N, C-alpha and C positions, 0 to 999 in steps of 0.2 A: 814441533810440538811434542811435549813429553807428558806421560801419565805418571803421577806420583801416587803410590798406594801407601797410605799412612795407617798404622795400627797404634792405638792408644790403649794402654792398660793401667790399672791401678798398681802402685808400688806395693811390694811385699809389706805386710803389716797394716795396710790400710783396710779398714772394714769395707765389705762389699755387700750391702743389704740386697741389692738386686740379684747378685750372684747367689746369695743365700736363698732368696725366694725361688729362683730357678731350680736350685739344688733340691729344695723341699718339694717342689712340684714334680720333679723327675722321680724322687723317692716315692711319692704318692702314686705315681704311675708304675711303680715296681721296677724302676731301673736302679736296682740295689747295688750295682757295681760302680755307680758314679760316686766318687769320693768327695769331690769339691767342684765348684763352678765359680769362675771369675768372669765378670762381664766387662767388656771394653767397647771401644768404638773403632770403626773402620771408615776411612774416607778415600775417595779418589779425587785428585785435583789435577786438572789439565793446565799446564803452564807452557809458556814459550821457553825455548832453550836459552840459557845464558851462561856466561863464564863462571858465575858464582851461584849457580842454582842450588847447590846443597846448603850454602850459608843462608840463602833466602828461605828455603824450606825449614831449616832450623829456627829461624826467626819467626816464621808463621806459626810453628808449633809452640814455641816458647811464649809468644805474645797473645795467641788467640785459641789455637786448636786444642792445646793441652794445658793442664795446670801442672807446671813442673814441680810444685810442692808435693803433690800426691800422685802424679801420673808419670809414667814412662812412655816414650814413643819410639817407633822405628819406622822406616820407610824404605821403599824401593822405587827406583826411577826406571821407567820403560819408555820405549818409543811408542808414540800414539799411532794406532793403526788407522 
């Protein structure tokens, strides 16, 4: 069994209204050193080990978990404890 940790972020140049709202809230709380905030997604997926695990994860991300037009993704694969 493997644990796949997937990080999904908006591509550069894509507007991030949620990140802007968080940034504005931090500024109102006087965290003035915060220059920008980008909000993304994080997922953990438990999968059985296979010979083509990375290709399967790429397909999962491309077909469902991320929108490849506006989002980038990266992942790490770990042994499940």
